[in-house]
C-alpha positions as CSV (number, residue, x, y, z in Angstrom):
1,X,0.5,22.2,3.8
2,X,-1.5,22.7,6.7
3,X,-0.3,24.6,9.6
4,X,0.1,21.6,11.6
5,X,2.3,20.0,9.4
6,X,4.3,22.7,8.1
7,X,8.2,22.7,8.4
8,X,9.7,25.6,10.5
9,X,12.2,27.5,8.4
10,X,15.7,28.4,10.2
11,X,14.5,31.9,10.6
12,X,11.8,30.3,12.8
13,X,14.4,29.2,15.3
14,X,17.3,31.4,14.7
15,X,18.4,33.9,17.5
16,X,19.6,37.6,17.2
17,X,23.2,37.9,15.8
18,X,25.6,39.7,17.2
19,X,27.3,41.7,14.5
20,X,30.3,43.6,14.2
21,X,32.8,45.7,11.9
22,X,35.0,44.2,9.6
23,X,37.9,46.6,11.4
24,X,37.0,45.0,14.8
25,X,40.7,43.8,16.3
26,X,41.2,40.0,17.2
27,X,41.8,41.2,21.0
28,X,38.7,43.1,21.1
29,X,36.7,40.1,19.5
30,X,38.1,38.1,21.9
31,X,37.0,40.3,24.6
32,X,33.7,40.0,23.5
33,X,33.3,36.2,23.8
34,X,35.1,36.3,27.0
35,X,32.1,38.6,28.3
36,X,29.2,36.8,27.2
37,X,29.5,33.3,27.8
38,X,26.7,32.3,26.1
39,X,27.9,33.6,23.0
40,X,28.9,31.4,20.1
41,X,29.5,32.7,16.9
42,X,29.8,36.7,15.7
43,X,28.6,38.0,12.0
44,X,31.3,40.1,10.5
45,X,29.8,42.7,8.3
46,X,31.0,45.7,6.3
47,X,28.1,48.6,5.5
48,X,25.5,45.9,6.3
49,X,26.7,43.3,3.8
50,X,27.6,39.8,5.5
51,X,31.4,39.0,5.5
52,X,31.5,36.1,7.4
53,X,31.6,34.7,11.1
54,X,33.8,33.5,13.5
55,X,32.6,31.1,16.2
56,X,34.0,31.0,19.8
57,X,35.5,27.8,19.2
58,X,37.4,28.4,16.1
59,X,38.7,31.5,17.8
60,X,40.1,29.8,20.8
61,X,41.6,26.9,18.7
62,X,43.7,29.6,17.1
63,X,44.6,31.6,19.4
64,X,45.6,28.7,21.8
65,X,48.5,28.4,19.2
66,X,52.1,29.1,20.7
67,X,52.5,32.9,19.9
68,X,49.4,33.4,18.0
69,X,48.4,35.9,20.6
70,X,51.3,37.9,19.6
71,X,50.8,38.0,16.2
72,X,46.9,38.1,16.0
73,X,45.8,40.4,19.1
74,X,46.6,43.8,17.1
75,X,45.1,42.5,13.6
76,X,41.6,43.0,12.3
77,X,39.3,39.9,12.4
78,X,39.5,39.7,8.7
79,X,42.9,38.4,9.2
80,X,41.2,35.5,11.4
81,X,38.4,34.9,8.7
82,X,41.2,34.2,6.1
83,X,43.4,31.8,8.1
84,X,40.6,30.2,9.5
85,X,39.7,29.4,5.7
86,X,36.9,27.9,4.2
87,X,34.9,25.7,6.7
88,X,32.3,27.9,7.5
89,X,28.6,26.9,7.4
90,X,26.1,29.5,6.3
91,X,22.6,28.7,5.4
92,X,19.5,31.1,3.7
93,X,17.3,32.0,6.4
94,X,14.2,30.6,4.7
95,X,15.7,26.9,4.6
96,X,13.6,24.4,6.6
97,X,15.0,22.8,9.4
98,X,14.8,19.6,8.0
99,X,16.9,20.3,4.9
100,X,19.2,22.4,6.9
101,X,20.0,19.3,9.4
102,X,21.0,17.2,6.2
103,X,23.2,20.0,5.1
104,X,24.8,20.5,7.7
105,X,25.7,16.6,8.2
106,X,26.7,16.3,5.0
107,X,29.3,19.3,5.4
108,X,30.0,18.8,9.1
109,X,29.1,14.9,9.6
110,X,30.8,15.1,13.1
111,X,28.9,18.3,14.0
112,X,31.8,20.4,15.2
113,X,29.6,23.6,14.5
114,X,28.1,24.9,17.4
115,X,26.3,27.4,15.8
116,X,26.1,29.3,12.2
117,X,24.6,32.4,10.7
118,X,21.7,32.6,8.5
119,X,21.3,35.6,5.8
120,X,18.6,37.2,3.7
121,X,19.6,39.1,0.8
122,X,23.4,39.3,1.7
123,X,22.7,40.5,5.3
124,X,23.1,38.2,8.2
125,X,19.3,37.8,9.9
126,X,20.4,35.7,12.8
127,X,22.4,32.7,14.3
128,X,21.3,29.2,14.9
129,X,22.6,27.4,17.4
130,X,23.0,23.6,16.5
131,X,21.5,22.2,19.8
132,X,18.3,24.4,19.0
133,X,18.4,23.0,15.2
134,X,18.5,19.8,16.5
135,X,15.8,20.0,19.1
136,X,13.6,21.9,16.6
137,X,13.8,19.2,14.3
138,X,12.9,16.6,17.2
139,X,9.8,18.4,18.0
140,X,8.7,18.7,14.5
141,X,9.3,15.2,13.8
142,X,7.2,14.4,17.0
143,X,4.2,16.5,15.7
144,X,4.6,14.7,12.5
145,X,4.4,11.1,14.3
146,X,1.3,12.6,16.5
147,X,-0.6,13.7,13.0
148,X,0.5,10.3,11.6
149,X,-1.0,8.5,14.3
150,X,-3.9,10.7,14.1
151,X,-4.2,10.0,10.6
152,X,-3.6,6.3,10.9
153,X,-6.4,5.8,13.6
154,X,-8.8,7.5,11.1
155,X,-7.6,5.3,8.2
156,X,-7.8,2.4,10.2
157,X,-11.4,3.4,10.8
158,X,-12.3,3.9,7.4
159,X,-10.3,0.6,6.3
160,X,-12.4,-1.4,9.0
161,X,-15.5,0.3,7.6
162,X,-14.5,-1.0,4.0
163,X,-14.1,-4.3,5.4
164,X,-17.4,-4.5,6.8
165,X,-18.9,-3.4,3.8
166,X,-17.2,-5.7,1.7
167,X,-17.9,-8.5,4.0
168,X,-21.7,-7.5,3.9
169,X,-21.4,-7.7,0.0
170,X,-20.5,-11.5,0.1
171,X,-23.5,-14.0,0.5
172,X,-23.4,-16.9,3.1
173,X,-20.8,-19.4,3.0
174,X,-23.2,-22.0,2.8
175,X,-26.0,-22.1,0.3
176,X,-28.7,-24.6,-0.9
177,X,-30.6,-24.4,-4.1
178,X,-32.9,-27.1,-5.2
179,X,-30.6,-30.0,-5.2
180,X,-27.3,-28.4,-5.2
181,X,-25.4,-27.3,-2.2
182,X,-22.7,-24.4,-2.6
183,X,-19.8,-24.1,-0.2
184,X,-17.7,-21.6,-0.6
185,X,-14.9,-19.1,1.2
186,X,-12.2,-16.7,1.1
187,X,-8.8,-15.8,2.9
188,X,-7.8,-12.4,2.1
189,X,-3.9,-11.3,2.5
190,X,-4.6,-8.0,3.5
191,X,-7.7,-6.2,5.2
192,X,-9.7,-5.4,1.8
193,X,-9.5,-8.4,-0.5
194,X,-9.8,-8.2,-4.3
195,X,-11.7,-11.4,-4.6
196,X,-15.3,-12.0,-4.2
197,X,-17.7,-14.8,-5.0
198,X,-21.7,-14.8,-5.3
199,X,-24.7,-17.2,-6.2
200,X,-28.1,-15.8,-7.7
201,X,-31.0,-17.8,-9.2
202,X,-32.8,-17.4,-12.7
203,X,-36.0,-19.0,-12.6
204,X,-37.3,-22.2,-10.4
205,X,-34.3,-24.5,-11.7
206,X,-31.3,-22.4,-12.7
207,X,-28.4,-21.6,-10.2
208,X,-26.1,-18.8,-11.0
209,X,-22.5,-18.8,-10.0
210,X,-19.7,-16.2,-10.1
211,X,-16.4,-15.9,-8.7
212,X,-13.8,-13.0,-9.5
213,X,-10.1,-11.7,-8.6
214,X,-8.8,-8.0,-9.3
215,X,-5.4,-7.6,-10.1
216,X,-4.2,-6.4,-6.9
217,X,-5.8,-6.0,-3.6
218,X,-6.6,-3.1,-1.1
219,X,-9.0,-0.3,-1.0
220,X,-8.7,0.0,-5.0
221,X,-9.4,-3.4,-5.6
222,X,-12.2,-3.2,-3.2
223,X,-14.2,-0.4,-4.8
224,X,-13.8,-2.4,-8.3
225,X,-15.2,-5.6,-6.4
226,X,-18.1,-3.5,-5.1
227,X,-18.6,-2.1,-8.8
228,X,-18.7,-5.6,-10.1
229,X,-21.3,-6.9,-7.5
230,X,-23.8,-3.8,-8.2
231,X,-23.2,-4.3,-11.7
232,X,-24.1,-8.2,-11.4
233,X,-27.1,-7.7,-9.5
234,X,-28.3,-4.9,-11.9
235,X,-27.8,-6.7,-14.9
236,X,-29.9,-9.7,-13.7
237,X,-32.5,-7.1,-12.6
238,X,-32.7,-6.1,-16.1
239,X,-33.6,-9.4,-17.1
240,X,-29.4,-10.6,-18.5
241,X,-29.0,-13.9,-17.0
242,X,-26.4,-15.6,-19.4
243,X,-23.0,-15.8,-18.2
244,X,-21.8,-14.4,-21.6
245,X,-24.2,-11.6,-21.4
246,X,-23.4,-10.9,-17.2
247,X,-19.5,-10.8,-18.3
248,X,-20.2,-8.1,-21.2
249,X,-22.2,-6.1,-19.0
250,X,-19.7,-6.2,-16.1
251,X,-17.1,-5.5,-18.4
252,X,-18.3,-2.1,-19.4
253,X,-18.8,-1.2,-15.8
254,X,-15.3,-2.2,-14.2
255,X,-14.0,-0.2,-17.5
256,X,-15.8,2.7,-16.3
257,X,-14.7,2.3,-13.0
258,X,-11.2,1.7,-12.7
259,X,-10.2,3.2,-16.2
260,X,-7.8,0.0,-17.2
261,X,-5.8,0.7,-13.7
262,X,-7.0,-2.5,-12.6
263,X,-8.3,-5.8,-14.4
264,X,-10.8,-8.5,-13.3
265,X,-10.5,-12.2,-13.9
266,X,-14.0,-13.8,-13.7
267,X,-16.0,-16.6,-14.0
268,X,-19.8,-17.1,-14.5
269,X,-21.2,-20.7,-14.6
270,X,-25.2,-21.2,-14.9
271,X,-26.6,-24.6,-13.6
272,X,-29.4,-25.9,-15.3
273,X,-30.6,-28.9,-12.8
274,X,-33.4,-30.1,-14.8
275,X,-31.8,-29.9,-18.3
276,X,-28.6,-31.3,-16.6
277,X,-26.4,-28.9,-18.0
278,X,-23.3,-26.4,-17.0
279,X,-22.6,-23.4,-18.9
280,X,-19.7,-21.4,-18.6
281,X,-18.3,-18.1,-19.6
282,X,-14.8,-16.8,-18.9
283,X,-13.1,-13.6,-18.6
284,X,-9.2,-14.5,-18.0
285,X,-10.1,-16.6,-15.2
286,X,-8.4,-19.9,-14.1
287,X,-10.3,-23.0,-15.4
288,X,-12.6,-24.8,-13.1
289,X,-12.5,-28.5,-12.2
290,X,-15.5,-30.9,-12.8
291,X,-15.5,-33.8,-10.3
292,X,-18.0,-36.5,-11.6
293,X,-20.2,-38.8,-9.9
294,X,-18.6,-42.3,-9.4
295,X,-14.9,-41.1,-8.5
296,X,-12.0,-40.4,-10.5
297,X,-9.4,-37.5,-10.7
298,X,-10.8,-33.8,-10.9
299,X,-11.2,-32.8,-14.7
300,X,-10.1,-29.1,-15.5
301,X,-12.5,-27.7,-17.8
302,X,-10.5,-25.7,-20.7
303,X,-13.0,-23.2,-21.4
304,X,-12.7,-20.4,-24.2
305,X,-11.7,-17.3,-22.5
306,X,-12.1,-13.8,-23.0
307,X,-10.0,-10.6,-22.0
308,X,-10.3,-10.0,-18.2
309,X,-13.3,-7.5,-17.3
310,X,-11.9,-3.9,-17.7
311,X,-9.1,-4.7,-20.5
312,X,-11.5,-3.7,-23.6
313,X,-14.8,-1.9,-24.2
314,X,-17.3,-4.3,-25.8
315,X,-15.6,-7.7,-25.4
316,X,-17.4,-10.8,-26.3
317,X,-17.3,-14.0,-24.1
318,X,-18.2,-17.3,-25.4
319,X,-20.1,-20.0,-23.7
320,X,-19.2,-23.6,-23.0
321,X,-21.5,-26.0,-22.6
322,X,-21.1,-29.7,-20.2
323,X,-23.2,-32.2,-18.6
324,X,-24.2,-31.8,-15.2
325,X,-25.6,-34.6,-13.4
326,X,-26.6,-35.7,-10.0
327,X,-23.3,-36.6,-8.1
328,X,-21.4,-34.2,-10.1
329,X,-19.4,-31.0,-8.3
330,X,-18.4,-28.1,-9.8
331,X,-14.8,-26.4,-8.3
332,X,-14.2,-22.8,-8.9
333,X,-11.2,-20.7,-7.3
334,X,-8.5,-17.7,-7.5
335,X,-4.8,-18.0,-8.5
336,X,-4.1,-17.0,-5.2
337,X,-4.5,-20.9,-4.5
338,X,-2.4,-22.5,-7.0
339,X,0.3,-19.6,-6.7
340,X,1.4,-20.1,-3.2
341,X,4.8,-21.0,-3.1
342,X,7.0,-23.3,-0.6
343,X,10.0,-21.9,0.5
344,X,12.1,-22.8,-2.6
345,X,9.9,-20.8,-4.7
346,X,8.1,-23.7,-6.1
347,X,4.2,-23.1,-6.7
348,X,1.5,-25.6,-5.4
349,X,0.3,-25.5,-9.3
350,X,-2.4,-27.5,-10.7
351,X,-1.3,-31.2,-10.5
352,X,-1.1,-30.7,-6.6
353,X,-4.5,-29.1,-6.5
354,X,-5.9,-31.6,-8.6
355,X,-4.4,-34.4,-6.3
356,X,-6.1,-32.4,-3.0
357,X,-9.5,-32.2,-4.9
358,X,-9.3,-36.0,-5.4
359,X,-8.6,-36.6,-1.6
360,X,-11.3,-34.0,-0.4
361,X,-13.9,-34.6,-3.0
362,X,-16.1,-36.6,-0.5
363,X,-16.1,-33.6,1.9
364,X,-19.1,-31.8,2.5
365,X,-19.1,-28.4,0.2
366,X,-18.8,-26.3,3.1
367,X,-15.8,-28.1,4.5
368,X,-13.5,-28.3,1.3
369,X,-12.3,-24.4,1.7
370,X,-10.7,-25.1,5.1
371,X,-9.5,-28.4,3.4
372,X,-7.8,-26.6,0.9
373,X,-6.5,-23.8,2.8
374,X,-4.8,-26.1,5.2
375,X,-3.2,-28.0,2.4
376,X,-1.9,-25.1,0.5
377,X,-0.4,-23.5,4.3
378,X,1.1,-27.0,4.9
379,X,2.6,-27.1,1.4
380,X,3.7,-23.1,1.8
381,X,5.1,-23.8,5.3
382,X,2.9,-20.5,6.3
383,X,-0.7,-19.8,6.5
384,X,0.0,-16.0,5.4
385,X,-0.5,-15.9,1.6
386,X,0.8,-13.3,-0.7
387,X,-2.6,-12.9,-2.6
388,X,-6.4,-13.6,-1.9
389,X,-7.5,-17.2,-1.9
390,X,-11.2,-17.8,-2.7
391,X,-12.8,-21.2,-3.6
392,X,-16.6,-22.3,-4.6
393,X,-17.9,-25.6,-4.8
394,X,-21.2,-26.6,-5.9
395,X,-22.6,-30.3,-5.6
396,X,-25.5,-31.7,-7.4
397,X,-27.2,-33.7,-5.2
398,X,-30.4,-34.4,-6.8
399,X,-32.3,-33.5,-9.9
400,X,-35.2,-30.8,-9.7
401,X,-35.6,-31.4,-6.1
402,X,-38.1,-29.3,-3.8
403,X,-36.6,-26.0,-2.7
404,X,-34.2,-26.4,0.3
405,X,-34.3,-24.2,3.3
406,X,-31.2,-21.7,3.3
């Protein structure tokens, strides 16, 4: 523990004890207290060994009883110790002040104790006034709060840096490739989210789309998404371009990064615009939807799903192929959308999502994300979601068109 946050012991806040022998008379002890108004307690010793203590308050209370002075004045203070009986508070000198305060309150909840002796090796080495103890606790807590505030400021700076890095890793929310327009968006429930999306081209006529969701959010989840994105683009640069191949490579990278502490569901789609095909591989992710040209309700593509990424080394991810024609749109999302709940606890669910997609199918791709977020917020009664919400839609406007500007 650093010196700045070290917790003082009772020995550090105690004062020198006034010690008297066990044969001292009660009248002499009373005179000792009367001679020093600031003296709160006196330690009693025999041959250096601590026997107990008598406080000013307890002695005066005892002697205020009728005939008490006549009974006790000529007796030794050992008689007082015996008659006061068993309420004494004594702590070791090396006990930290926070623990001492907790123990004191458990022994004396109303804090009738003014001061107490501290001992080491059966010898009284000091006396701690309860007021001094509470002031020391308050001062130590103030120091901890100041240290926490400094630490919090540094953490906030680090988190802000992490947020910027993660945001910089995301592609623009609006993207055009040949005859396809892509619109995407992400709403995180914490500073650093566990969702991400991306797109990449393979040759002149194939567009790759990816959406992923780490099991959790925060700094560790952000680390996994960063590793996933880095491995994705490394694999592409090495010539791995099929959805199944990309998932297999990302799986091993995430397993090495998170060591099975976090998993990632992931969906990769490959759009071959000249062939008019859609190829999908799924690592435990929510099934996507197809909105076919000419209307009709959104169609869920129930692909064969493998394990989430980071679960098992060398996993395989089967591919599913479908037709993808001009006028069609592919919709991908994370489970934060369907799992947002209303006040009664019922989730938005897939039927409601399907109905919202039907109402928003004619919107520009870049407008679908805010449309769905607004619908989910209206259903849940809040725009503060308990999980990240990410959506991606790719609309095929025309086959093998000339490249559009991005």
